[in-house]
N, C-alpha and C positions, 0 to 999 in steps of 0.2 A: 485103682479106680480115679476115674478121670469126672469131674462135676462141673456141669456147664450149666450157663444161663439158657433159659429155652422159654419160647412164650407157651402159655398156658394151651395154646389151640395147635403147639407143634404137634406132627403125626406121634413122636415117642410119647408126648404127655397125654395125647388121647389114648393110645393104647395101655399106658400103665393105669391112668384114670379108670377105665374099662375093667382092669385087673381088679383096683381097690374096690370099685362098686360090687363086684361078684363075690368080695370077700366079706363086705358089708351086708349084704343080702344073707349070706351063709350065716354070720354070726347073729345077726337079728332077725332073722326070716322075715323083712319086708322088702321096700323097693330099693333100698340103698341110700345114699346121702342126697337128699333132696334139696341141700342149700344152693340157692341161685348164684352161679359163678358165670364169670366171662373173661377171657383173655385180657380185656383192658384192665381188670382189677390188679393185675400182676405187673404191671409196666411198670419200671422205675422212673422218677423217685418214690412212687406211691404203693410200690410192691415188687415183688421178685419172685420168679420162678425157676428153680434148679432141677437139673435129671443128673444123675449120677450114671456113668456107663462103666461096662467092665472091660477087660482087655481086649475084648473081641468087638467093642462097641455096640452091645447091648444094653439097651436101657434097663436099669435095675433097680432105681429108687428116686423119689421125687419128694420135693416138699416146696412149699411157697409162702409168703406172708402177703397180706393186703392191707391197706390203710382203712381203719374205723375211727369214728369220732362219735361224741354222745350223741345216740338216737333212741328211738322208742324200743329199740331191741336189746338195751342194755349195756351198749358200749359205753366208754369213756372216753373222752379228750386225748389224743395220744397215742391210743392203742395200734397196734401191730397184731392183724389175726393170723394165727398159722393154720394153714389149710394143707390138706392132700399129702400130709407126710405119709409114704407107704416105701417098703422094701418087698421087692418078690421073695417069695419062700426060699428060693435057692440062694440068696444073697444075705438072709439074716444072719446075726451074730459077728458081723464083720466090722460094725462099729458107723455104719453108713448113715443111719439115721441120726446119731451123735454129732457127725460131721457137717450133715446139713443143717441141722438144728442150729449149730453155732455159725455156721454162715449166715444164715436168715437172721438171727439175732444180731449180729454185728452189721448186717445190710441196714436192718430196721432202724437200729441205734444211729446209725450214719445219716439215716434219712430222717432224723430228729422223733422218732419214735419213742416212748416213754415207758410202755408196757406191751409185754407180748402177753396175747391171750390166745386160748385155744378150747376147744370143745371136743371130747372123745365120747365115748361109750363105756358103760360096765361091762362090755363083752370084749374090751381089748385090754387085757392085763399088760401085755406087752408094752403097748402106748402109755399107759398109768407108770409103769415102773421108769421107763424113759423120762418122762417129765418129772415126776419125782426125785429122780436123782439128777436132775439137770436144775434143779432150785426151784420149780414151779410148785406153787401153793395153791390148794381150792380156793376158789372164788365164787362169787355170786353169778347164777346163770345169766348167759345172754344168748343171743344170737337165734336161729331158725329153730333148735331143738329146745330153748330154754324153759318149756313146759314139758318137757318128756321127763319120765322118772328116771330112764337108764342114762340120761346125758350127764355127764360131768364135765365142768369148766374149771380150768386152770390160769393162773396168772403169774408172771414174773417182771419184776421192774428191770428195765434197760438202762441201768445207770452208766454214765460215761466212764 
């Protein structure tokens, strides 16, 4: 597997984002993730977006982080927010999410961010297990879905 930096608006990113949205709709029977995102949020040094490709150059996994600081949505100064972690079903179980997560954490740390935060949902047990086994702890809710009952937020200090 080859993991590359790409723009959030790259055609492969758009393709995988469409797939993860369909999965959200299936799991939550709603419109998918309506969190406002745009490509400028993932441009270094204020963020990063990664895509993993298989040996045939097919995009199979994504993940990104974006800068957040204290605001009325519950973020804190120094936060890096994890977004769009996704692995296509055929590539699950290969450790791609864990590899992408480690790269994103390292990049956010190098950019001076002090805490990685993320929001997931109670219908995503695979994500919950990944984050718990990677040192993330439940935290106070933040972000677009902070008032939703099925939203779960996690945080992990990014110590140097």
